[in-house]
C-alpha positions as CSV (number, residue, x, y, z in Angstrom):
1,M,206.4,193.9,137.3
2,S,209.7,192.7,138.8
3,Q,210.7,189.0,139.2
4,A,210.5,189.4,143.0
5,S,207.0,190.7,143.0
6,K,205.9,187.9,140.6
7,E,207.4,185.3,143.0
8,K,205.8,187.0,146.0
9,E,202.4,187.0,144.2
10,K,202.9,183.3,143.3
11,I,203.8,182.4,146.9
12,Q,200.6,184.2,148.2
13,H,198.5,182.4,145.6
14,L,200.0,179.0,146.7
15,E,199.5,179.9,150.4
16,H,195.9,180.7,149.6
17,Q,195.4,177.4,147.8
18,L,197.0,175.5,150.7
19,K,194.8,177.2,153.2
20,R,191.7,176.4,151.1
21,A,192.8,172.8,150.7
22,L,193.3,172.5,154.4
23,A,189.9,174.0,155.1
24,D,188.3,171.6,152.5
25,Y,190.0,168.7,154.2
26,A,188.8,169.7,157.7
27,N,185.3,170.1,156.3
28,L,185.6,166.6,154.7
29,Q,186.7,165.1,158.0
30,K,183.7,166.7,159.7
31,R,181.3,165.5,157.0
32,V,182.7,161.9,157.1
33,E,182.4,161.8,160.9
34,A,178.8,163.1,160.8
35,E,177.9,160.5,158.1
36,R,179.5,157.8,160.2
37,E,177.4,158.8,163.3
38,Q,174.3,159.0,161.2
39,T,174.9,155.5,159.8
40,I,175.4,154.1,163.4
41,R,172.2,155.8,164.6
42,F,170.3,154.4,161.6
43,G,171.6,150.9,162.3
44,E,170.6,151.3,166.0
45,R,167.1,152.4,165.0
46,T,166.8,149.5,162.5
47,L,167.8,147.0,165.1
48,L,165.6,148.5,167.8
49,T,162.6,148.5,165.4
50,K,163.1,144.8,164.8
51,F,162.8,144.2,168.5
52,L,159.5,146.0,168.9
53,P,157.3,143.0,167.7
54,V,159.1,140.8,170.3
55,L,158.0,143.3,173.0
56,D,154.5,143.2,171.6
57,T,154.4,139.4,171.7
58,L,155.8,139.3,175.3
59,E,153.2,141.8,176.4
60,T,150.4,139.8,174.8
61,V,151.6,136.6,176.4
62,N,151.8,138.4,179.7
63,K,148.2,139.5,179.4
64,I,147.1,136.0,178.4
65,A,148.9,134.5,181.4
66,G,146.6,136.7,183.5
67,K,147.1,136.6,187.3
68,D,148.6,133.1,187.3
69,S,151.1,132.9,190.1
70,S,153.3,130.4,188.4
71,N,157.0,130.7,187.9
72,V,156.4,131.1,184.2
73,R,154.4,134.2,184.8
74,K,157.1,135.6,187.1
75,G,159.8,134.8,184.6
76,L,157.8,136.5,181.8
77,E,157.4,139.6,183.9
78,L,161.1,139.7,184.6
79,V,161.9,139.4,180.9
80,L,159.5,142.2,180.0
81,E,161.0,144.4,182.7
82,Q,164.5,143.8,181.4
83,F,163.5,144.3,177.8
84,K,161.8,147.6,178.6
85,K,164.8,148.7,180.6
86,I,167.1,148.1,177.6
87,L,164.9,150.0,175.3
88,K,164.7,152.9,177.7
89,E,168.5,152.9,178.1
90,E,168.7,153.2,174.3
91,G,166.4,156.2,174.3
92,V,163.3,154.4,173.0
93,E,160.1,155.9,174.4
94,E,156.5,154.9,174.0
95,I,154.4,157.4,172.0
96,E,151.6,158.9,174.0
97,A,148.4,157.8,172.4
98,A,145.8,159.6,174.4
99,G,143.9,162.7,173.4
100,H,144.0,164.0,169.8
101,F,145.2,162.2,166.7
102,D,148.6,163.4,165.4
103,P,149.4,162.0,162.0
104,R,153.1,162.5,162.7
105,V,153.1,159.9,165.5
106,H,149.8,158.0,165.1
107,E,148.5,155.8,162.4
108,A,144.7,155.6,162.1
109,V,143.6,152.1,161.5
110,E,139.9,152.7,162.0
111,I,137.5,155.6,162.2
112,V,134.6,155.2,164.6
113,A,131.5,157.3,165.5
114,G,132.2,159.7,168.3
115,K,131.3,163.0,169.9
116,K,134.6,164.8,169.0
117,D,136.6,164.7,165.8
118,N,140.1,163.3,165.8
119,K,139.9,162.0,169.4
120,I,141.8,158.8,169.9
121,V,139.3,156.2,171.4
122,E,141.5,153.1,171.4
123,V,145.1,152.1,171.0
124,V,145.4,149.1,168.8
125,G,149.2,148.9,168.7
126,K,151.8,150.9,170.7
127,G,154.1,153.3,168.9
128,F,157.7,154.1,169.8
129,Q,160.2,156.8,169.1
130,I,163.8,157.9,169.8
131,G,163.8,161.6,170.5
132,E,161.7,163.1,167.7
133,R,162.3,160.2,165.3
134,V,159.4,157.7,165.0
135,L,160.4,154.1,165.0
136,R,156.8,152.9,164.7
137,P,153.7,155.0,164.8
138,A,151.0,154.2,167.4
139,K,148.1,152.4,165.7
140,V,144.9,153.9,166.9
141,K,141.1,154.1,166.4
142,V,140.0,157.7,165.9
143,A,136.6,159.2,166.5
144,K,134.7,161.2,163.9
145,K,131.5,163.1,164.5
146,Q,128.5,161.8,162.7
147,N,126.6,164.5,160.8
148,N,122.9,164.5,161.5
149,P,121.2,163.8,158.1
150,L,118.3,166.0,159.0
151,N,120.5,169.1,159.1
152,V,121.9,168.5,155.6
153,V,121.3,171.6,153.3
154,V,120.5,170.7,149.7
Protein backbone atom coordinates (compact mmCIF):
# COMPACT_ATOMS: atom_id res chain seq x y z
CA MET A 1 0.00 0.00 0.00
CA SER A 2 1.39 3.34 -0.99
CA GLN A 3 1.82 6.33 1.31
CA ALA A 4 -0.82 8.29 -0.62
CA SER A 5 -3.45 5.55 -0.26
CA LYS A 6 -2.69 5.27 3.50
CA GLU A 7 -3.15 9.01 3.90
CA LYS A 8 -6.36 8.93 1.85
CA GLU A 9 -7.68 6.08 4.01
CA LYS A 10 -6.73 7.98 7.18
CA ILE A 11 -8.50 11.11 5.89
CA GLN A 12 -11.64 9.10 5.11
CA HIS A 13 -11.51 7.55 8.59
CA LEU A 14 -11.16 11.00 10.21
CA GLU A 15 -13.98 12.39 8.06
CA HIS A 16 -16.19 9.48 9.15
CA GLN A 17 -15.32 10.13 12.83
CA LEU A 18 -16.07 13.84 12.40
CA LYS A 19 -19.46 13.15 10.79
CA ARG A 20 -20.29 10.69 13.56
CA ALA A 21 -19.25 13.21 16.24
CA LEU A 22 -21.38 15.92 14.63
CA ALA A 23 -24.36 13.57 14.45
CA ASP A 24 -23.86 12.58 18.10
CA TYR A 25 -23.70 16.26 19.07
CA ALA A 26 -26.90 17.05 17.13
CA ASN A 27 -28.65 14.13 18.88
CA LEU A 28 -27.37 15.36 22.24
CA GLN A 29 -28.76 18.83 21.56
CA LYS A 30 -32.17 17.35 20.69
CA ARG A 31 -32.16 15.16 23.80
CA VAL A 32 -31.21 18.09 26.07
CA GLU A 33 -33.97 20.24 24.56
CA ALA A 34 -36.54 17.44 24.99
CA GLU A 35 -35.48 16.93 28.63
CA ARG A 36 -35.69 20.68 29.25
CA GLU A 37 -39.23 20.80 27.85
CA GLN A 38 -40.19 17.74 29.89
CA THR A 39 -38.84 19.38 33.06
CA ILE A 40 -40.83 22.53 32.35
CA ARG A 41 -44.01 20.51 31.74
CA PHE A 42 -43.43 18.56 34.97
CA GLY A 43 -42.98 21.80 36.89
CA GLU A 44 -46.17 23.21 35.40
CA ARG A 45 -48.11 20.05 36.29
CA THR A 46 -46.74 20.12 39.84
CA LEU A 47 -47.73 23.75 40.30
CA LEU A 48 -51.18 23.26 38.78
CA THR A 49 -51.76 20.19 40.96
CA LYS A 50 -51.04 22.29 44.04
CA PHE A 51 -53.75 24.75 42.97
CA LEU A 52 -56.48 22.11 42.67
CA PRO A 53 -57.27 21.99 46.43
CA VAL A 54 -57.70 25.78 46.33
CA LEU A 55 -60.28 25.34 43.57
CA ASP A 56 -62.03 22.68 45.66
CA THR A 57 -62.18 25.02 48.65
CA LEU A 58 -63.49 27.92 46.57
CA GLU A 59 -66.23 25.71 45.10
CA THR A 60 -67.18 24.42 48.56
CA VAL A 61 -67.40 27.96 49.95
CA ASN A 62 -69.44 28.95 46.91
CA LYS A 63 -71.93 26.13 47.64
CA ILE A 64 -72.11 27.05 51.32
CA ALA A 65 -72.77 30.67 50.45
CA GLY A 66 -75.87 29.47 48.59
CA LYS A 67 -78.00 31.98 46.78
CA ASP A 68 -76.91 34.87 49.00
CA SER A 69 -76.94 38.05 46.93
CA SER A 70 -74.20 39.71 48.91
CA ASN A 71 -71.08 41.22 47.40
CA VAL A 72 -69.03 38.42 48.99
CA ARG A 73 -70.96 35.86 46.97
CA LYS A 74 -70.48 37.84 43.76
CA GLY A 75 -66.78 38.27 44.48
CA LEU A 76 -66.38 34.57 45.14
CA GLU A 77 -68.07 33.72 41.84
CA LEU A 78 -65.72 36.11 40.05
CA VAL A 79 -62.65 34.51 41.66
CA LEU A 80 -63.90 31.02 40.73
CA GLU A 81 -64.52 32.10 37.14
CA GLN A 82 -61.02 33.59 36.83
CA PHE A 83 -59.42 30.55 38.45
CA LYS A 84 -61.18 28.14 36.09
CA LYS A 85 -60.24 30.32 33.11
CA ILE A 86 -56.55 30.19 34.05
CA LEU A 87 -56.66 26.42 34.45
CA LYS A 88 -58.38 26.07 31.08
CA GLU A 89 -55.76 28.30 29.42
CA GLU A 90 -53.07 26.02 30.84
CA GLY A 91 -54.80 22.98 29.33
CA VAL A 92 -56.28 21.63 32.57
CA GLU A 93 -59.56 19.81 31.98
CA GLU A 94 -61.99 18.26 34.42
CA ILE A 95 -62.19 14.47 34.11
CA GLU A 96 -65.61 13.23 33.07
CA ALA A 97 -66.97 11.20 35.97
CA ALA A 98 -70.27 9.92 34.62
CA GLY A 99 -70.93 6.47 33.28
CA HIS A 100 -68.55 3.59 33.83
CA PHE A 101 -65.58 3.47 36.18
CA ASP A 102 -62.19 3.79 34.47
CA PRO A 103 -59.27 3.05 36.82
CA ARG A 104 -56.95 5.16 34.64
CA VAL A 105 -58.80 8.37 35.51
CA HIS A 106 -61.05 7.47 38.47
CA GLU A 107 -60.27 6.46 42.04
CA ALA A 108 -62.96 4.36 43.74
CA VAL A 109 -63.38 5.57 47.30
CA GLU A 110 -66.45 3.48 48.06
CA ILE A 111 -68.37 0.56 46.57
CA VAL A 112 -72.15 0.68 46.95
CA ALA A 113 -74.96 -1.72 46.03
CA GLY A 114 -76.37 -1.07 42.59
CA LYS A 115 -78.06 -2.56 39.55
CA LYS A 116 -74.99 -2.43 37.28
CA ASP A 117 -71.36 -3.25 37.98
CA ASN A 118 -68.73 -0.49 37.69
CA LYS A 119 -71.23 2.34 37.23
CA ILE A 120 -70.27 5.61 38.86
CA VAL A 121 -73.07 6.64 41.20
CA GLU A 122 -71.54 9.71 42.84
CA VAL A 123 -68.55 11.99 42.42
CA VAL A 124 -66.87 12.63 45.77
CA GLY A 125 -64.00 14.73 44.37
CA LYS A 126 -63.36 16.17 40.93
CA GLY A 127 -60.46 14.90 38.88
CA PHE A 128 -58.31 16.87 36.46
CA GLN A 129 -55.95 16.15 33.59
CA ILE A 130 -53.75 17.87 31.04
CA GLY A 131 -54.18 16.08 27.75
CA GLU A 132 -53.86 12.39 28.57
CA ARG A 133 -51.84 13.03 31.75
CA VAL A 134 -53.88 12.77 34.98
CA LEU A 135 -53.11 15.47 37.54
CA ARG A 136 -55.57 14.07 40.06
CA PRO A 137 -58.03 11.21 39.50
CA ALA A 138 -61.73 11.78 40.10
CA LYS A 139 -62.77 10.27 43.44
CA VAL A 140 -66.00 8.34 42.89
CA LYS A 141 -68.45 5.91 44.45
CA VAL A 142 -68.94 2.86 42.26
CA ALA A 143 -71.91 0.49 42.06
CA LYS A 144 -71.49 -3.26 42.43
CA LYS A 145 -74.31 -5.74 41.77
CA GLN A 146 -75.32 -7.68 44.85
CA ASN A 147 -75.55 -11.43 44.28
CA ASN A 148 -78.73 -13.05 45.43
CA PRO A 149 -77.69 -15.49 48.19
CA LEU A 150 -80.52 -17.88 47.14
CA ASN A 151 -78.85 -18.42 43.76
CA VAL A 152 -75.52 -19.48 45.23
CA VAL A 153 -74.45 -22.96 44.06
CA VAL A 154 -72.57 -25.03 46.64
